[in-house]
N, CA, C and O atoms as CSV, one atom per row, in Angstrom:
chain,resi,resn,atom,element,x,y,z
A,1,MET,N,N,1.254,-1.871,1.103
A,1,MET,CA,C,0.511,-0.700,0.735
A,1,MET,C,C,0.586,-0.516,-0.772
A,1,MET,O,O,1.654,-0.585,-1.380
A,2,ARG,N,N,-0.564,-0.282,-1.342
A,2,ARG,CA,C,-0.651,-0.140,-2.783
A,2,ARG,C,C,-0.534,1.315,-3.186
A,2,ARG,O,O,-1.117,2.196,-2.553
A,3,VAL,N,N,0.214,1.557,-4.230
A,3,VAL,CA,C,0.392,2.916,-4.724
A,3,VAL,C,C,-0.592,3.137,-5.873
A,3,VAL,O,O,-0.656,2.333,-6.803
A,4,ILE,N,N,-1.355,4.224,-5.807
A,4,ILE,CA,C,-2.332,4.553,-6.852
A,4,ILE,C,C,-1.723,5.622,-7.746
A,4,ILE,O,O,-1.266,6.669,-7.288
A,5,ASN,N,N,-1.734,5.320,-9.024
A,5,ASN,CA,C,-1.196,6.263,-9.998
A,5,ASN,C,C,-2.284,7.282,-10.329
A,5,ASN,O,O,-3.312,6.929,-10.907
A,6,THR,N,N,-2.063,8.525,-9.970
A,6,THR,CA,C,-3.082,9.555,-10.181
A,6,THR,C,C,-3.249,9.912,-11.649
A,6,THR,O,O,-4.305,10.406,-12.042
A,7,LYS,N,N,-2.238,9.676,-12.463
A,7,LYS,CA,C,-2.359,9.980,-13.895
A,7,LYS,C,C,-3.366,9.054,-14.566
A,7,LYS,O,O,-4.130,9.493,-15.426
A,8,THR,N,N,-3.377,7.778,-14.186
A,8,THR,CA,C,-4.328,6.848,-14.807
A,8,THR,C,C,-5.748,7.116,-14.336
A,8,THR,O,O,-6.694,6.935,-15.102
A,9,ILE,N,N,-5.916,7.543,-13.093
A,9,ILE,CA,C,-7.257,7.867,-12.601
A,9,ILE,C,C,-7.822,9.055,-13.373
A,9,ILE,O,O,-8.996,9.042,-13.741
A,10,GLY,N,N,-7.028,10.060,-13.619
A,10,GLY,CA,C,-7.478,11.214,-14.398
A,10,GLY,C,C,-7.814,10.842,-15.828
A,10,GLY,O,O,-8.779,11.348,-16.401
A,11,PHE,N,N,-7.008,9.950,-16.406
A,11,PHE,CA,C,-7.262,9.514,-17.779
A,11,PHE,C,C,-8.566,8.722,-17.868
A,11,PHE,O,O,-9.334,8.893,-18.815
A,12,VAL,N,N,-8.813,7.864,-16.893
A,12,VAL,CA,C,-10.061,7.080,-16.864
A,12,VAL,C,C,-11.256,8.014,-16.721
A,12,VAL,O,O,-12.291,7.796,-17.352
A,13,MET,N,N,-11.125,9.046,-15.901
A,13,MET,CA,C,-12.220,10.005,-15.726
A,13,MET,C,C,-12.527,10.726,-17.035
A,13,MET,O,O,-13.694,10.947,-17.357
A,14,ILE,N,N,-11.509,11.091,-17.782
A,14,ILE,CA,C,-11.709,11.740,-19.081
A,14,ILE,C,C,-12.390,10.779,-20.052
A,14,ILE,O,O,-13.266,11.191,-20.812
A,15,GLU,N,N,-11.999,9.502,-20.037
A,15,GLU,CA,C,-12.637,8.507,-20.909
A,15,GLU,C,C,-14.118,8.346,-20.572
A,15,GLU,O,O,-14.960,8.273,-21.466
A,16,VAL,N,N,-14.426,8.292,-19.288
A,16,VAL,CA,C,-15.819,8.128,-18.860
A,16,VAL,C,C,-16.647,9.339,-19.276
A,16,VAL,O,O,-17.752,9.187,-19.796
A,17,LEU,N,N,-16.125,10.527,-19.053
A,17,LEU,CA,C,-16.863,11.736,-19.417
A,17,LEU,C,C,-17.066,11.849,-20.927
A,17,LEU,O,O,-18.141,12.239,-21.384
A,18,SER,N,N,-16.041,11.511,-21.697
A,18,SER,CA,C,-16.190,11.591,-23.156
A,18,SER,C,C,-17.184,10.547,-23.666
A,18,SER,O,O,-17.958,10.836,-24.578
A,19,SER,N,N,-17.179,9.341,-23.096
A,19,SER,CA,C,-18.150,8.326,-23.533
A,19,SER,C,C,-19.570,8.728,-23.138
A,19,SER,O,O,-20.511,8.458,-23.884
A,20,MET,N,N,-19.739,9.363,-21.991
A,20,MET,CA,C,-21.066,9.851,-21.605
A,20,MET,C,C,-21.531,10.962,-22.538
A,20,MET,O,O,-22.714,11.041,-22.867
A,21,GLY,N,N,-20.615,11.813,-22.961
A,21,GLY,CA,C,-20.973,12.859,-23.920
A,21,GLY,C,C,-21.401,12.286,-25.255
A,21,GLY,O,O,-22.379,12.744,-25.845
A,22,ILE,N,N,-20.679,11.291,-25.735
A,22,ILE,CA,C,-21.039,10.651,-27.009
A,22,ILE,C,C,-22.392,9.957,-26.891
A,22,ILE,O,O,-23.217,10.046,-27.800
A,23,MET,N,N,-22.621,9.266,-25.773
A,23,MET,CA,C,-23.902,8.580,-25.585
A,23,MET,C,C,-25.057,9.575,-25.510
A,23,MET,O,O,-26.137,9.306,-26.035
A,24,SER,N,N,-24.845,10.713,-24.868
A,24,SER,CA,C,-25.921,11.702,-24.786
A,24,SER,C,C,-26.231,12.283,-26.161
A,24,SER,O,O,-27.394,12.544,-26.468
A,25,ILE,N,N,-25.218,12.489,-26.987
A,25,ILE,CA,C,-25.453,12.979,-28.350
A,25,ILE,C,C,-26.241,11.948,-29.158
A,25,ILE,O,O,-27.150,12.310,-29.904
A,26,VAL,N,N,-25.900,10.676,-29.014
A,26,VAL,CA,C,-26.620,9.609,-29.725
A,26,VAL,C,C,-28.073,9.561,-29.276
A,26,VAL,O,O,-28.973,9.470,-30.111
A,27,PHE,N,N,-28.317,9.620,-27.970
A,27,PHE,CA,C,-29.691,9.556,-27.477
A,27,PHE,C,C,-30.502,10.778,-27.894
A,27,PHE,O,O,-31.685,10.653,-28.210
A,28,LEU,N,N,-29.883,11.952,-27.899
A,28,LEU,CA,C,-30.596,13.148,-28.348
A,28,LEU,C,C,-30.919,13.085,-29.838
A,28,LEU,O,O,-31.977,13.551,-30.261
A,29,SER,N,N,-30.023,12.518,-30.632
A,29,SER,CA,C,-30.320,12.388,-32.061
A,29,SER,C,C,-31.439,11.377,-32.295
A,29,SER,O,O,-32.262,11.571,-33.189
A,30,LEU,N,N,-31.485,10.297,-31.503
A,30,LEU,CA,C,-32.597,9.348,-31.604
A,30,LEU,C,C,-33.920,10.001,-31.212
A,30,LEU,O,O,-34.950,9.733,-31.830
A,31,LEU,N,N,-33.899,10.844,-30.202
A,31,LEU,CA,C,-35.100,11.559,-29.798
A,31,LEU,C,C,-35.573,12.500,-30.900
A,31,LEU,O,O,-36.768,12.568,-31.188
A,32,ALA,N,N,-34.652,13.221,-31.513
A,32,ALA,CA,C,-35.013,14.118,-32.615
A,32,ALA,C,C,-35.592,13.333,-33.789
A,32,ALA,O,O,-36.529,13.793,-34.442
A,33,TYR,N,N,-35.044,12.164,-34.055
A,33,TYR,CA,C,-35.558,11.307,-35.132
A,33,TYR,C,C,-36.980,10.843,-34.828
A,33,TYR,O,O,-37.831,10.845,-35.718
A,34,GLN,N,N,-37.247,10.450,-33.599
A,34,GLN,CA,C,-38.592,10.018,-33.233
A,34,GLN,C,C,-39.589,11.163,-33.316
A,34,GLN,O,O,-40.728,10.957,-33.734
A,35,ILE,N,N,-39.187,12.352,-32.929
A,35,ILE,CA,C,-40.074,13.510,-33.026
A,35,ILE,C,C,-40.402,13.806,-34.483
A,35,ILE,O,O,-41.552,14.102,-34.807
A,36,SER,N,N,-39.411,13.730,-35.364
A,36,SER,CA,C,-39.680,13.982,-36.786
A,36,SER,C,C,-40.574,12.896,-37.375
A,36,SER,O,O,-41.418,13.194,-38.220
A,37,LEU,N,N,-40.411,11.639,-36.947
A,37,LEU,CA,C,-41.305,10.571,-37.404
A,37,LEU,C,C,-42.737,10.828,-36.956
A,37,LEU,O,O,-43.677,10.599,-37.718
A,38,PHE,N,N,-42.906,11.294,-35.742
A,38,PHE,CA,C,-44.244,11.587,-35.238
A,38,PHE,C,C,-44.892,12.710,-36.039
A,38,PHE,O,O,-46.065,12.617,-36.400
A,39,LYS,N,N,-44.138,13.770,-36.319
A,39,LYS,CA,C,-44.684,14.877,-37.106
A,39,LYS,C,C,-45.070,14.416,-38.501
A,39,LYS,O,O,-46.111,14.818,-39.020
A,40,ASN,N,N,-44.244,13.578,-39.115
A,40,ASN,CA,C,-44.556,13.075,-40.453
A,40,ASN,C,C,-45.782,12.177,-40.434
A,40,ASN,O,O,-46.583,12.210,-41.369
A,41,SER,N,N,-45.944,11.377,-39.390
A,41,SER,CA,C,-47.111,10.496,-39.334
A,41,SER,C,C,-48.395,11.300,-39.161
A,41,SER,O,O,-49.428,10.933,-39.722
A,42,VAL,N,N,-48.351,12.381,-38.400
A,42,VAL,CA,C,-49.523,13.245,-38.261
A,42,VAL,C,C,-49.859,13.886,-39.603
A,42,VAL,O,O,-51.028,13.947,-39.985
A,43,GLN,N,N,-48.853,14.360,-40.316
A,43,GLN,CA,C,-49.064,14.980,-41.624
A,43,GLN,C,C,-49.634,13.970,-42.619
A,43,GLN,O,O,-50.545,14.297,-43.379
A,44,LEU,N,N,-49.109,12.754,-42.618
A,44,LEU,CA,C,-49.632,11.717,-43.510
A,44,LEU,C,C,-51.067,11.349,-43.152
A,44,LEU,O,O,-51.866,11.042,-44.037
A,45,ASN,N,N,-51.393,11.376,-41.886
A,45,ASN,CA,C,-52.766,11.104,-41.472
A,45,ASN,C,C,-53.710,12.163,-42.026
A,45,ASN,O,O,-54.786,11.830,-42.522
A,46,TRP,N,N,-53.324,13.433,-41.948
A,46,TRP,CA,C,-54.173,14.493,-42.497
A,46,TRP,C,C,-54.297,14.383,-44.012
A,46,TRP,O,O,-55.364,14.652,-44.563
A,47,GLN,N,N,-53.228,13.994,-44.688
A,47,GLN,CA,C,-53.312,13.810,-46.136
A,47,GLN,C,C,-54.245,12.660,-46.488
A,47,GLN,O,O,-54.989,12.749,-47.465
A,48,ALA,N,N,-54.218,11.592,-45.715
A,48,ALA,CA,C,-55.120,10.463,-45.965
A,48,ALA,C,C,-56.572,10.863,-45.726
A,48,ALA,O,O,-57.458,10.469,-46.484
A,49,ILE,N,N,-56.816,11.642,-44.680
A,49,ILE,CA,C,-58.171,12.130,-44.418
A,49,ILE,C,C,-58.629,13.034,-45.553
A,49,ILE,O,O,-59.774,12.938,-45.996
A,50,ALA,N,N,-57.747,13.913,-46.029
A,50,ALA,CA,C,-58.106,14.818,-47.123
A,50,ALA,C,C,-58.432,14.036,-48.389
A,50,ALA,O,O,-59.400,14.356,-49.079
A,51,TYR,N,N,-57.643,13.024,-48.702
A,51,TYR,CA,C,-57.906,12.218,-49.893
A,51,TYR,C,C,-59.237,11.478,-49.759
A,51,TYR,O,O,-60.002,11.390,-50.720
A,52,SER,N,N,-59.506,10.955,-48.584
A,52,SER,CA,C,-60.780,10.274,-48.352
A,52,SER,C,C,-61.949,11.243,-48.511
A,52,SER,O,O,-62.981,10.888,-49.079
A,53,GLN,N,N,-61.786,12.450,-48.017
A,53,GLN,CA,C,-62.828,13.464,-48.174
A,53,GLN,C,C,-63.028,13.838,-49.644
A,53,GLN,O,O,-64.159,14.045,-50.084
A,54,LEU,N,N,-61.943,13.925,-50.394
A,54,LEU,CA,C,-62.060,14.236,-51.824
A,54,LEU,C,C,-62.828,13.143,-52.559
A,54,LEU,O,O,-63.691,13.437,-53.386
A,55,MET,N,N,-62.523,11.902,-52.264
A,55,MET,CA,C,-63.233,10.794,-52.918
A,55,MET,C,C,-64.699,10.757,-52.496
A,55,MET,O,O,-65.573,10.443,-53.304
A,56,ASN,N,N,-64.966,11.077,-51.239
A,56,ASN,CA,C,-66.334,11.128,-50.746
A,56,ASN,C,C,-67.134,12.197,-51.493
A,56,ASN,O,O,-68.269,11.954,-51.904
A,57,PHE,N,N,-66.544,13.370,-51.665
A,57,PHE,CA,C,-67.263,14.448,-52.348
A,57,PHE,C,C,-67.408,14.166,-53.839
A,57,PHE,O,O,-68.395,14.582,-54.446
A,58,SER,N,N,-66.454,13.475,-54.436
A,58,SER,CA,C,-66.612,13.128,-55.854
A,58,SER,C,C,-67.807,12.200,-56.040
A,58,SER,O,O,-68.521,12.304,-57.037
A,59,ASP,N,N,-68.032,11.293,-55.090
A,59,ASP,CA,C,-69.229,10.449,-55.142
A,59,ASP,C,C,-70.497,11.280,-54.975
A,59,ASP,O,O,-71.508,11.017,-55.626
A,60,MET,N,N,-70.441,12.278,-54.104
A,60,MET,CA,C,-71.602,13.158,-53.927
A,60,MET,C,C,-71.915,13.920,-55.206
A,60,MET,O,O,-73.082,14.095,-55.558
A,61,LEU,N,N,-70.879,14.373,-55.902
A,61,LEU,CA,C,-71.107,15.108,-57.147
A,61,LEU,C,C,-71.710,14.211,-58.221
A,61,LEU,O,O,-72.571,14.646,-58.985
A,62,LEU,N,N,-71.265,12.972,-58.280
A,62,LEU,CA,C,-71.828,12.041,-59.259
A,62,LEU,C,C,-73.289,11.733,-58.952
A,62,LEU,O,O,-74.096,11.583,-59.870
A,63,ALA,N,N,-73.634,11.637,-57.676
A,63,ALA,CA,C,-75.005,11.301,-57.294
A,63,ALA,C,C,-75.948,12.486,-57.428
A,63,ALA,O,O,-77.143,12.298,-57.658
A,64,ASN,N,N,-75.441,13.689,-57.290
A,64,ASN,CA,C,-76.284,14.889,-57.316
A,64,ASN,C,C,-75.916,15.752,-58.510
A,64,ASN,O,O,-74.928,16.487,-58.473
A,65,ALA,N,N,-76.711,15.664,-59.571
A,65,ALA,CA,C,-76.416,16.437,-60.779
A,65,ALA,C,C,-76.980,17.849,-60.708
A,65,ALA,O,O,-76.506,18.739,-61.415
A,66,ASP,N,N,-77.978,18.066,-59.869
A,66,ASP,CA,C,-78.604,19.383,-59.757
A,66,ASP,C,C,-77.707,20.319,-58.938
A,66,ASP,O,O,-77.105,19.901,-57.949
A,67,ASN,N,N,-77.624,21.574,-59.350
A,67,ASN,CA,C,-76.738,22.534,-58.674
A,67,ASN,C,C,-77.163,22.810,-57.235
A,67,ASN,O,O,-76.310,23.015,-56.370
A,68,ASP,N,N,-78.489,22.818,-56.961
A,68,ASP,CA,C,-78.943,23.047,-55.583
A,68,ASP,C,C,-78.487,21.918,-54.663
A,68,ASP,O,O,-78.033,22.167,-53.546
A,69,TYR,N,N,-78.607,20.689,-55.131
A,69,TYR,CA,C,-78.159,19.545,-54.336
A,69,TYR,C,C,-76.640,19.566,-54.165
A,69,TYR,O,O,-76.121,19.213,-53.106
A,70,ARG,N,N,-75.950,19.975,-55.196
A,70,ARG,CA,C,-74.481,20.043,-55.098
A,70,ARG,C,C,-74.044,21.092,-54.084
A,70,ARG,O,O,-73.089,20.885,-53.336
A,71,GLN,N,N,-74.757,22.227,-54.066
A,71,GLN,CA,C,-74.405,23.273,-53.100
A,71,GLN,C,C,-74.680,22.797,-51.676
A,71,GLN,O,O,-73.896,23.062,-50.765
A,72,ARG,N,N,-75.785,22.100,-51.489
A,72,ARG,CA,C,-76.104,21.550,-50.175
A,72,ARG,C,C,-75.060,20.500,-49.766
A,72,ARG,O,O,-74.626,20.458,-48.615
A,73,ALA,N,N,-74.671,19.661,-50.720
A,73,ALA,CA,C,-73.645,18.644,-50.438
A,73,ALA,C,C,-72.305,19.306,-50.113
A,73,ALA,O,O,-71.574,18.834,-49.242
A,74,LEU,N,N,-71.982,20.403,-50.815
A,74,LEU,CA,C,-70.734,21.126,-50.540
A,74,LEU,C,C,-70.740,21.695,-49.125
A,74,LEU,O,O,-69.727,21.632,-48.428
A,75,ASN,N,N,-71.873,22.249,-48.696
A,75,ASN,CA,C,-71.953,22.800,-47.340
A,75,ASN,C,C,-71.783,21.705,-46.284
A,75,ASN,O,O,-71.078,21.901,-45.294
A,76,GLU,N,N,-72.425,20.559,-46.496
A,76,GLU,CA,C,-72.268,19.444,-45.555
A,76,GLU,C,C,-70.831,18.927,-45.559
A,76,GLU,O,O,-70.271,18.597,-44.513
A,77,TRP,N,N,-70.252,18.864,-46.745
A,77,TRP,CA,C,-68.879,18.374,-46.873
A,77,TRP,C,C,-67.902,19.301,-46.164
A,77,TRP,O,O,-66.970,18.838,-45.506
A,78,ASN,N,N,-68.114,20.615,-46.296
A,78,ASN,CA,C,-67.228,21.568,-45.624
A,78,ASN,C,C,-67.395,21.518,-44.107
A,78,ASN,O,O,-66.445,21.781,-43.370
A,79,THR,N,N,-68.591,21.185,-43.642
A,79,THR,CA,C,-68.776,20.986,-42.203
A,79,THR,C,C,-67.928,19.813,-41.726
A,79,THR,O,O,-67.288,19.881,-40.676
A,80,ASP,N,N,-67.932,18.733,-42.515
A,80,ASP,CA,C,-67.085,17.582,-42.174
A,80,ASP,C,C,-65.605,17.937,-42.261
A,80,ASP,O,O,-64.818,17.523,-41.409
A,81,ASN,N,N,-65.220,18.695,-43.277
A,81,ASN,CA,C,-63.812,19.086,-43.434
A,81,ASN,C,C,-63.330,19.895,-42.237
A,81,ASN,O,O,-62.215,19.702,-41.752
A,82,ALA,N,N,-64.184,20.803,-41.765
A,82,ALA,CA,C,-63.795,21.643,-40.630
A,82,ALA,C,C,-63.609,20.818,-39.360
A,82,ALA,O,O,-62.790,21.163,-38.509
A,83,SER,N,N,-64.371,19.724,-39.231
A,83,SER,CA,C,-64.232,18.915,-38.021
A,83,SER,C,C,-63.106,17.882,-38.131
A,83,SER,O,O,-62.550,17.470,-37.113
A,84,LEU,N,N,-62.764,17.459,-39.355
A,84,LEU,CA,C,-61.746,16.422,-39.524
A,84,LEU,C,C,-60.336,16.969,-39.729
A,84,LEU,O,O,-59.358,16.342,-39.321
A,85,LEU,N,N,-60.230,18.136,-40.360
A,85,LEU,CA,C,-58.923,18.729,-40.674
A,85,LEU,C,C,-58.783,20.064,-39.955
A,85,LEU,O,O,-59.782,20.755,-39.754
A,86,PRO,N,N,-57.573,20.442,-39.564
A,86,PRO,CA,C,-57.397,21.750,-38.922
A,86,PRO,C,C,-57.629,22.874,-39.928
A,86,PRO,O,O,-56.905,22.994,-40.917
A,87,ASN,N,N,-58.635,23.688,-39.670
A,87,ASN,CA,C,-59.055,24.776,-40.568
A,87,ASN,C,C,-59.363,24.246,-41.963
A,87,ASN,O,O,-59.033,24.891,-42.959
A,88,GLY,N,N,-59.989,23.087,-42.042
A,88,GLY,CA,C,-60.269,22.451,-43.329
A,88,GLY,C,C,-61.443,23.086,-44.042
A,88,GLY,O,O,-62.503,23.304,-43.456
A,89,VAL,N,N,-61.241,23.378,-45.310
A,89,VAL,CA,C,-62.295,23.917,-46.170
A,89,VAL,C,C,-62.038,23.425,-47.584
A,89,VAL,O,O,-60.889,23.269,-47.998
A,90,GLY,N,N,-63.105,23.182,-48.318
A,90,GLY,CA,C,-62.948,22.661,-49.670
A,90,GLY,C,C,-63.906,23.321,-50.634
A,90,GLY,O,O,-64.759,24.121,-50.250
A,91,GLY,N,N,-63.748,22.970,-51.883
A,91,GLY,CA,C,-64.614,23.499,-52.928
A,91,GLY,C,C,-64.394,22.741,-54.213
A,91,GLY,O,O,-63.596,21.806,-54.278
A,92,PHE,N,N,-65.121,23.162,-55.243
A,92,PHE,CA,C,-64.955,22.516,-56.538
A,92,PHE,C,C,-65.273,23.510,-57.640
A,92,PHE,O,O,-65.999,24.483,-57.437
A,93,THR,N,N,-64.714,23.243,-58.806
A,93,THR,CA,C,-65.039,23.995,-60.016
A,93,THR,C,C,-65.521,23.000,-61.055
A,93,THR,O,O,-64.967,21.910,-61.196
A,94,ASN,N,N,-66.563,23.390,-61.780
A,94,ASN,CA,C,-67.157,22.519,-62.780
A,94,ASN,C,C,-66.941,23.146,-64.145
A,94,ASN,O,O,-67.370,24.272,-64.395
A,95,ASN,N,N,-66.277,22.415,-65.027
A,95,ASN,CA,C,-66.019,22.900,-66.371
A,95,ASN,C,C,-66.427,21.806,-67.353
A,95,ASN,O,O,-65.631,20.925,-67.678
A,96,ASN,N,N,-67.671,21.867,-67.824
A,96,ASN,CA,C,-68.173,20.933,-68.827
A,96,ASN,C,C,-68.012,19.480,-68.364
A,96,ASN,O,O,-67.380,18.668,-69.040
A,97,HIS,N,N,-68.591,19.171,-67.206
A,97,HIS,CA,C,-68.587,17.830,-66.609
A,97,HIS,C,C,-67.198,17.352,-66.189
A,97,HIS,O,O,-67.001,16.156,-65.973
A,98,GLU,N,N,-66.254,18.245,-66.072
A,98,GLU,CA,C,-64.953,17.927,-65.486
A,98,GLU,C,C,-64.812,18.779,-64.231
A,98,GLU,O,O,-64.695,20.002,-64.303
A,99,CYS,N,N,-64.825,18.125,-63.102
A,99,CYS,CA,C,-64.775,18.842,-61.826
A,99,CYS,C,C,-63.387,18.728,-61.211
A,99,CYS,O,O,-62.778,17.659,-61.180
A,100,GLN,N,N,-62.919,19.851,-60.732
A,100,GLN,CA,C,-61.688,19.854,-59.942
A,100,GLN,C,C,-62.101,20.122,-58.499
A,100,GLN,O,O,-62.627,21.185,-58.171
A,101,ILE,N,N,-61.851,19.137,-57.651
A,101,ILE,CA,C,-62.219,19.231,-56.240
A,101,ILE,C,C,-60.943,19.476,-55.444
A,101,ILE,O,O,-59.913,18.852,-55.698
A,102,TYR,N,N,-61.019,20.385,-54.486
A,102,TYR,CA,C,-59.839,20.683,-53.671
A,102,TYR,C,C,-60.246,20.794,-52.214
A,102,TYR,O,O,-61.387,21.124,-51.890
A,103,VAL,N,N,-59.307,20.517,-51.360
A,103,VAL,CA,C,-59.484,20.713,-49.923
A,103,VAL,C,C,-58.206,21.356,-49.385
A,103,VAL,O,O,-57.097,20.927,-49.700
A,104,ASN,N,N,-58.385,22.384,-48.575
A,104,ASN,CA,C,-57.268,23.111,-47.957
A,104,ASN,C,C,-57.336,22.923,-46.449
A,104,ASN,O,O,-58.422,22.836,-45.877
A,105,TRP,N,N,-56.181,22.862,-45.810
A,105,TRP,CA,C,-56.108,22.854,-44.355
A,105,TRP,C,C,-54.804,23.506,-43.946
A,105,TRP,O,O,-53.880,23.644,-44.748
A,106,PHE,N,N,-54.743,23.903,-42.694
A,106,PHE,CA,C,-53.564,24.597,-42.178
A,106,PHE,C,C,-53.039,23.844,-40.969
A,106,PHE,O,O,-53.718,23.721,-39.950
A,107,SER,N,N,-51.819,23.343,-41.098
A,107,SER,CA,C,-51.164,22.644,-39.983
A,107,SER,C,C,-49.723,23.136,-39.883
A,107,SER,O,O,-48.780,22.405,-40.186
A,108,GLY,N,N,-49.575,24.366,-39.460
A,108,GLY,CA,C,-48.243,24.959,-39.436
A,108,GLY,C,C,-47.926,25.651,-40.746
A,108,GLY,O,O,-47.250,26.680,-40.764
A,109,LYS,N,N,-48.407,25.094,-41.832
A,109,LYS,CA,C,-48.321,25.717,-43.149
A,109,LYS,C,C,-49.561,25.305,-43.929
A,109,LYS,O,O,-50.206,24.310,-43.601
A,110,SER,N,N,-49.885,26.057,-44.940
A,110,SER,CA,C,-51.083,25.783,-45.731
A,110,SER,C,C,-50.859,24.574,-46.632
A,110,SER,O,O,-49.879,24.514,-47.373
A,111,GLU,N,N,-51.767,23.620,-46.562
A,111,GLU,CA,C,-51.693,22.403,-47.372
A,111,GLU,C,C,-52.918,22.353,-48.277
A,111,GLU,O,O,-54.007,22.771,-47.884
A,112,THR,N,N,-52.736,21.842,-49.484
A,112,THR,CA,C,-53.835,21.683,-50.434
A,112,THR,C,C,-53.702,20.342,-51.119
A,112,THR,O,O,-52.611,19.911,-51.492
A,113,GLN,N,N,-54.839,19.698,-51.274
A,113,GLN,CA,C,-54.875,18.469,-52.056
A,113,GLN,C,C,-56.046,18.597,-53.020
A,113,GLN,O,O,-57.129,19.040,-52.636
A,114,ARG,N,N,-55.825,18.207,-54.274
A,114,ARG,CA,C,-56.876,18.317,-55.285
A,114,ARG,C,C,-56.946,17.058,-56.117
A,114,ARG,O,O,-55.998,16.276,-56.201
A,115,VAL,N,N,-58.118,16.890,-56.735
A,115,VAL,CA,C,-58.343,15.749,-57.607
A,115,VAL,C,C,-59.276,16.196,-58.731
A,115,VAL,O,O,-60.177,17.007,-58.515
A,116,ASP,N,N,-59.054,15.665,-59.924
A,116,ASP,CA,C,-59.907,15.943,-61.078
A,116,ASP,C,C,-60.760,14.716,-61.353
A,116,ASP,O,O,-60.244,13.605,-61.477
A,117,VAL,N,N,-62.074,14.925,-61.449
A,117,VAL,CA,C,-63.001,13.825,-61.709
A,117,VAL,C,C,-64.026,14.277,-62.748
A,117,VAL,O,O,-64.198,15.471,-62.993
A,118,PHE,N,N,-64.696,13.306,-63.347
A,118,PHE,CA,C,-65.819,13.599,-64.228
A,118,PHE,C,C,-67.080,13.609,-63.377
A,118,PHE,O,O,-67.316,12.704,-62.578
A,119,CYS,N,N,-67.889,14.655,-63.564
A,119,CYS,CA,C,-69.106,14.745,-62.750
A,119,CYS,C,C,-70.305,15.148,-63.590
A,119,CYS,O,O,-71.413,15.271,-63.067
């Protein structure tokens, strides 16, 4: 008949529980890291879309020197901004053929991207 030492069984149980606790903390931290990577990738995607929209509108300003055409282009551009970015809206200021173009959007917080071009 074999004698089982109850002290070693209790110690092994404590080791197993502590290792499971450490593993759960590691897995939860990996999950939090993946969630933060996903949020950053979404934010970077919106910034890339905003930059592309800014470059698109700068080309529109260069092609359309008349103020009526520029206003029409701005309205079309803002329609695109609203569909591509969350609450996206943009505009520009013209100061002696130097245009500052900006686009704003809201994704949890207000974001703005701007570019200065000659127009």
